[in-house]
N, C-alpha and C positions, 0 to 999 in steps of 0.2 A: 709880572713881577710884583711881589708884595710891597706894600708901603704902609707906614704908620700915619694915621690921620690925626691932626692936632685939633680937630674941631671940638669945641667946648672944653678945652683943657683947663679953663679957669674953674670949671666945676670940680674937676678932679683935684686941683690944688686946694680948693676950699675943703673938699671932703677929707683931704689928708690931715687936716688939722682937726677938725671936729672928731665751658661749652658754648652754646649759641643763645643769645638773647635777642628777642625781636623788639625793634624800636620802629615807630611809625611816624616820622615827622610829616605832618599833613601838608606841608608846603611842597613836598616832592610830587608834583603832578606827573601824569603819564609821559609828557614830552620832556621831562627833566632827567631821563635815565642816563644821558650822556655826561652828567656832572661827575667829574673825577678830580681827585686831589691826592697828593702824597706829602706828608710832613712828619716831623719827629717831635716827640715829647720827652723832656728830661725834667728832673726835679731834685731838689735837696742835695746839691753838690757840697755844701758845708765846708768850703775852703777854710783851713785853719783849725779844723776840728781837733780838740785836745792839744792844740799847739804843736801838732805833728805835721810833717810834709806829706803824709799819706793821701789826704784829700786832694792836694794840688797835683800829685802824680796821677791819681785816678782821673782827675778832670782833664789832664793833658792827654791821657790815653783815650778818654771818652771823646774829646775834641777830634783826635786823629781818626777815630772811627766814624764820627759824624761827618767828617769831610768826605768820606767815601760812601756813606750811606745814601740811599735814594730818599729824597724828600726835598721839597722846595724851600722850606723854612723850618726853624726849630722854635718850639715853645719851651721856655724854662719856667716851671711853676713855683719857684720861690725857694728861699733859704740858699741863696747864692754863696754866702759866706757863713761862718759859724760865730754866733755870739757877737755880731756887729764888728768883727775884726777888720778895721778899715784897710790895713795893709794888704789884705788878701784880694781886694777888688782889682787892683792892677794886675795881679797874677792871674785872676780869672779872665780879665779882658785880653791879656796876651795870648792865652790859649784860644779864646773865642775867635780872635782874628785869624786863626789858622783854619777855621772851619769852611770858609768860602760860601756860607749861606747866611741869610738873615737870621739873627737870633733875637727873640723877643722875650724879655724877662718880666716877671712881676716880683715884688718883694715877698719874702716870707717873714715869719715872726723873728727870725735871726737877722733880718735886714732892716736896720733903722731907715726910715724913709729918707731923711736928709742925706745920709751916706749913699743910699741907693741912687737917688737923683743926682748926687754930685758925681758919682763914678760911672753910672750906667745910662740912665735916661731920665729926662725930666718929664713929668706928667705920668703918673703911675696908672691912672685909669685912662685907657686909650683903645684905639681901634686898629686892627690889622686887617687889611683887605686882600683878598686873593680871588679874583674873578667872581664867582657866584657865592663865595664863602666869606663870612665876616666873623672875625674873632674879637670878642670883647674881653679885654684884660682889666681886672679890677684888683685893687689891694684891699683885702679883707682881714689883714693880720696886724697884730700889735706885738711889740717886743716884750711886753709884760704879761702876756697870756698865750696859752695854746689854743684858746677859742677864737672864733671868727667874729668880725664886726663889720657891719655895713651902715653907713650914715644915711640920713634922709636925703642929702644932696647926691650921694652916690646912687641911691635907688631912683631918684628923679632922673639922673643921667642915664641909668640903665633903661628905664621906661622909654625915654626919648630914643635911645639907640635901637631898641626892639621895634618901636613903631616905625622908625626909618627903615629898618631891615624889611619889614612887611611891605612898605611902599616900594622899596627897591627890588623886591623879590629875591632877597638874599636869605640864605640859611645861616644860622648862628651857632658858634661854639662859645660858651662862657667859661673863662679861665679865672680861678681864684685859688689861693694857696690852701686855705682851710676849707674842708668840706662843709656844705650846708646841711647835709643829711644828718638827722639825729642818730647818734650811735652810742651804745653803752657797752659795758663789759660783756664779752671779751675784747671788744674793740678799744680803741684809744680813749674814747669818750670825749673827743674834741670836735666841736662843730659850731655853727652859728646858732646862738640861743634865740628863741622866738622874739624876745624883747630887744635883741641886738640886730634885727634885720631879717631873720629867717622867715617870719610870717609874711612880710611884704614881698620879700624876694620870691617866695613860692606863689604869691598872688600874681606877680608879674610873669613867672614861668607858666602858670596855668593860662593866663590871658593870651600869651604869645607862643603857646606850645606848637603852633603851626610852623614857627620859624626855627625853633631850637632843637638842634641835634643832641647836644649833651652839655653837662656841666663837668669841667675838668679841674682836678685838684692834685696837690702833692701832700706833704706834711706827715703822712702816716708811717712811712718807712716799712711797709709790709707788702710790697709787690703791687700787682694790679688788684684793686679792691673796688667793688661796685655794687650799685643798687638800681633796680628798675621798677620800684613799687610806687612811684608817684604818678598814678594814672587816675582817670575818671571813667565812669561808666560810658562805654562806647567810644572812648578816646584812648590814644596810645600813650604810654609813659615816656617821660623824658629821662634819659640815662644820666646817672651821676657816677663818675669814675675817678678813683684815686690812683695815681701813677707811682711807680717805684722810684726809690732814691738811687742816684748814680754812685753813692758812697757806701751805704749799708742798708740792709733790710732785715727784718725779723719775721720768723714764722710764728704767728700767734695762734696757730691751729684753729682758725675761725671756722673752717669747714667742719672739722671734727666736733666743734662745740656748737654747731648749728646756728651760727650767727646769721642774721638776715642778709640776703644778698649773696655775692660770690667773691672768692679770693683765689686767684690762680696759684697753682702749686709750683711757683718759681720765686726764689727770694734772694738770688745773687744780685749784687749791684748791676744796674743796667738802665736801659732806656727803651722807649716804645716806638716802633715804626707804625705809622697809621696810613692806611690807604682807603679812600672812598672811591668806589667804582660800582656802577650798575646797581645803585640803591643799597649797597652794602658797605659798612665801615668795618674794617678789619684791624684789630690791634695785635701786633706781634712783639712779644717781649724778647728783647735782645740783651742777654747778659754780657757784661763787659768782657771782651776777649773770647767770647763763645758764639755759638750759633743760636738762632731763634729756637726757643724751647717751649714756649707757650703761646697760644693763639686764641683769640676770641673774636667771633664774627657778630657784628651788630647789623641786622638787616634793616635797611631804610626803605620801607614799603610805601607805595603810593596809596592815597585814599581812594 
């Protein structure tokens, strides 16, 4: 059973103020092939969007589907409500309670941290444990910007958590609302700038790449978008994945415009079913009210 760890929450509170792609996490030793997990990723529900009831209705439908979907827990990658509309958080929670699974949220740039902590969970930088898997949730968003921001205290905390994961022989998923990966037109152009934490973040990722499966993000509203180009000679890349909105997505024609990375050809509102089995992580895009229509396999090969 998953549980949220409160260790070092004082650091997070202080920080709040201030086709197929091959991936090779080197921590997957030959005797680790039995590692298995199923969970679900959603993002950008935006309750209260345009002051209309559409987002709440879609979230209720999404919650009903999540209750039936296979997956031990749910990760929500931010923008729970739209524009900081406080009245929408209780509506979000009411539907969440029908899911019957643990749901772990992080704030997005539409979620003011004081309201997020008041209505959902205190301590926005935190750890979710599930057997051999450790999920590190971090708030890298601000309500006054579409870019991402990581403070020195947050990066200190991240370094401690990654070192602890190495000692505990845990693999790590790092979840933040805003992508770290630099992206420009035809992409959204929103990411963590080098001076706002990107440089040090990637130093930590490179140092602990043996433990890290992927960086997970929301924010873009254009389906499953990803990159696998952060590698070093003789070392495998760490995947960076942006997940679809459960409210609306847009086809920005990234593939046609030869944008770096990949963008699956499904843009309806939906969520992603994730399964890790036999050194493979499979992403299945589930449009709301429909069947799985797009799939991407991420091979987790042993060194």
